C-alpha positions as CSV (number, residue, x, y, z in Angstrom):
1,M,10.4,3.9,-1.5
2,T,13.6,2.3,-1.3
3,T,16.4,1.9,0.4
4,V,19.8,2.8,-0.7
5,S,23.0,1.9,0.5
6,L,26.5,3.7,0.7
7,S,28.0,1.6,-1.7
8,S,25.1,1.5,-4.4
9,L,24.9,5.5,-3.9
10,K,28.4,6.0,-4.7
11,T,28.1,3.8,-7.6
12,M,25.4,5.4,-8.7
13,L,26.8,9.0,-8.8
14,P,28.1,9.9,-11.9
15,K,32.1,10.1,-11.9
16,T,31.6,14.0,-13.4
17,Y,30.6,15.3,-9.9
18,E,33.0,18.0,-8.6
19,Y,32.1,17.1,-4.6
20,R,31.2,13.7,-4.7
21,K,31.9,12.9,-0.7
22,E,29.6,16.4,0.2
23,V,27.0,15.1,-2.2
24,I,26.7,11.3,-1.0
25,A,26.8,12.7,2.6
26,E,23.9,15.1,2.3
27,I,21.9,12.4,0.0
28,I,22.4,10.2,2.9
29,T,20.9,12.4,5.4
30,V,18.1,13.2,3.7
31,L,17.2,10.0,2.8
32,S,17.2,9.2,6.7
33,R,14.7,11.6,7.0
34,Y,12.6,11.7,3.7
35,K,12.0,8.4,3.3
36,N,9.0,8.9,0.4
37,L,12.2,10.6,-2.0
38,E,14.7,8.1,-3.9
39,P,18.2,9.2,-6.1
40,V,17.9,8.7,-9.6
41,V,20.5,9.4,-12.4
42,D,18.8,10.6,-15.7
43,R,19.1,12.5,-18.4
44,F,18.2,16.9,-17.5
45,V,18.0,19.0,-20.5
46,Y,18.6,23.0,-19.7
47,N,16.3,25.3,-21.4
48,D,19.1,25.9,-24.4
49,G,19.1,22.3,-25.4
50,T,22.0,21.2,-23.3
51,V,21.6,17.3,-21.7
52,E,23.5,16.1,-18.5
53,R,23.4,13.6,-16.7
54,L,22.7,14.3,-13.2
55,M,21.6,13.0,-9.9
56,S,18.1,13.6,-8.4
57,L,16.2,12.8,-5.3
58,A,12.8,12.3,-6.8
59,G,9.4,11.3,-4.4
60,T,7.2,13.1,-2.4
61,I,7.2,15.4,0.6
62,Q,4.8,15.3,3.7
63,V,2.9,19.3,3.4
64,V,0.5,20.1,5.7
65,W,-1.9,22.4,4.4
66,Q,-5.4,23.8,6.1
67,G,-4.8,20.8,8.9
68,R,-4.8,18.2,6.2
69,L,-1.2,16.0,5.0
70,Y,-0.8,16.0,1.5
71,N,2.3,14.4,-0.3
72,T,3.7,16.2,-2.5
73,P,5.9,15.0,-5.6
74,V,9.1,17.1,-6.2
75,C,12.3,16.2,-7.6
76,L,15.1,17.9,-6.8
77,W,18.0,17.7,-9.7
78,L,21.9,18.4,-8.4
79,E,24.3,19.7,-10.7
80,Q,27.6,18.5,-11.3
81,N,28.7,21.0,-8.8
82,Y,26.4,20.8,-6.4
83,P,26.8,21.7,-3.5
84,H,28.1,24.8,-4.7
85,S,25.4,25.7,-6.8
86,A,21.7,25.4,-6.0
87,P,19.5,21.9,-6.6
88,I,16.9,23.0,-9.9
89,C,13.6,22.0,-8.4
90,Y,10.4,20.9,-9.6
91,V,6.9,19.8,-8.4
92,K,6.0,16.5,-10.2
93,P,2.1,16.4,-10.8
94,T,0.7,13.2,-11.4
95,K,-1.7,13.1,-14.4
96,E,-4.6,13.5,-12.0
97,M,-3.1,16.8,-10.5
98,M,-1.6,20.3,-11.9
99,V,0.5,23.0,-10.9
100,I,-0.6,26.0,-9.3
101,T,1.3,28.8,-10.5
102,S,2.9,31.6,-7.8
103,S,5.6,33.4,-6.9
104,H,6.9,29.9,-5.9
105,V,6.0,28.2,-8.6
106,D,6.3,28.4,-12.1
107,N,3.7,26.9,-15.0
108,N,6.2,24.3,-15.5
109,G,6.2,23.0,-11.9
110,Q,9.8,25.0,-11.6
111,V,10.5,26.0,-7.7
112,Q,11.3,29.6,-7.3
113,L,12.7,30.5,-3.9
114,P,14.6,33.0,-2.2
115,Y,16.6,30.1,-0.7
116,L,17.4,28.7,-4.3
117,D,18.6,32.5,-5.2
118,E,20.3,33.2,-2.4
119,W,22.3,29.6,-2.2
120,T,25.6,30.0,-0.3
121,H,27.5,26.5,0.0
122,A,28.5,26.6,3.8
123,E,25.1,27.9,4.1
124,C,22.1,26.4,2.4
125,D,21.6,22.2,2.3
126,L,19.5,19.8,0.7
127,N,17.4,19.0,4.4
128,S,17.3,22.8,5.1
129,L,15.6,23.5,1.2
130,I,13.1,20.5,1.9
131,Q,12.7,22.0,5.3
132,V,11.7,25.7,3.4
133,M,9.7,23.8,0.4
134,I,7.5,21.9,3.2
135,A,6.9,25.8,4.8
136,V,6.0,27.9,1.9
137,F,4.2,24.6,0.5
138,G,1.9,24.5,3.7
139,E,1.3,28.3,3.2
140,T,0.4,28.2,-0.6
141,P,-0.2,24.5,-2.3
142,P,2.0,24.3,-5.7
143,L,-0.8,21.6,-6.9
144,C,-4.4,20.6,-6.7
145,M,-6.4,18.0,-8.2
146,Q,-7.6,18.3,-11.7
147,P,-11.4,19.3,-11.7
148,K,-13.6,16.4,-12.9
149,A,-15.8,17.3,-15.7
150,D,-19.1,15.9,-16.4
151,K,-18.6,13.4,-19.4
152,T,-22.4,14.3,-20.8
153,S,-21.6,18.4,-20.3
154,E,-18.8,18.3,-21.5
155,Q,-20.2,16.8,-24.7
156,A,-22.6,19.6,-25.2
157,L,-20.0,22.3,-25.3
158,R,-17.7,20.7,-28.0
159,K,-20.7,20.4,-30.6
160,S,-21.6,24.7,-29.5
161,Q,-18.0,25.4,-29.6
162,A,-17.9,23.1,-32.7
163,C,-20.9,25.2,-34.4
164,S,-19.8,28.8,-33.0
165,M,-15.9,27.9,-34.7
166,A,-17.8,27.7,-38.2
167,E,-19.7,31.0,-37.3
168,N,-16.7,33.0,-36.0
169,G,-13.6,31.5,-37.5
170,Y,-12.1,30.6,-34.4
171,V,-10.8,27.0,-33.6
172,T,-10.6,25.8,-30.0
173,L,-7.8,23.4,-29.0
174,W,-8.6,21.2,-26.2
175,R,-6.0,20.4,-23.5
176,E,-6.2,16.5,-22.1
177,D,-9.0,17.5,-19.3
178,G,-11.2,18.1,-21.7
179,L,-11.4,22.0,-21.5
180,P,-10.3,24.5,-23.9
181,F,-6.6,25.9,-23.9
182,Q,-7.2,30.1,-23.2
183,G,-4.8,33.0,-22.4
184,N,-1.5,32.9,-23.9
185,N,-2.1,29.8,-26.3
186,E,-4.6,31.9,-28.7
187,T,-3.3,32.6,-31.9
188,S,-4.6,34.7,-34.7
189,C,-4.1,33.4,-37.9
């Protein structure tokens, strides 16, 4: 990734951040250690629809799982009162990947860790957070590669399901990866 200077980081960080010096110092520390992360300023949309321009660290962290090294794409959003509030963290799967939900990652890829829940300004920081993420993801990977579907069997499956749709009155919706939606995505009309 790119190297970011202190002056460009100061220019990049929105003026709305209350603790600019602390934020910049932590980002510089993290970037010196994790070369595949870079600072990005973008719009963050909260669940209630509120939109704010926030700084994030986006890129990959290296996780060892079963003796193999994996580059796990993440995005760590820093709210405007950071470091007095915990970052909002996500794993960001590429189009070839999918999220593995667990007690540490929800179906939207949001990271849920006790470290974030118990965030205390004087005791917690980005560097330690990333170390915790690496350790947790080394035990329970948050992402995996999407299964490859065989085109011939996929077409045959769609034809047979289209026929059964006419017989039973159900409609099958297909995901981008060619598999049907299942579970909580079903609706009875």
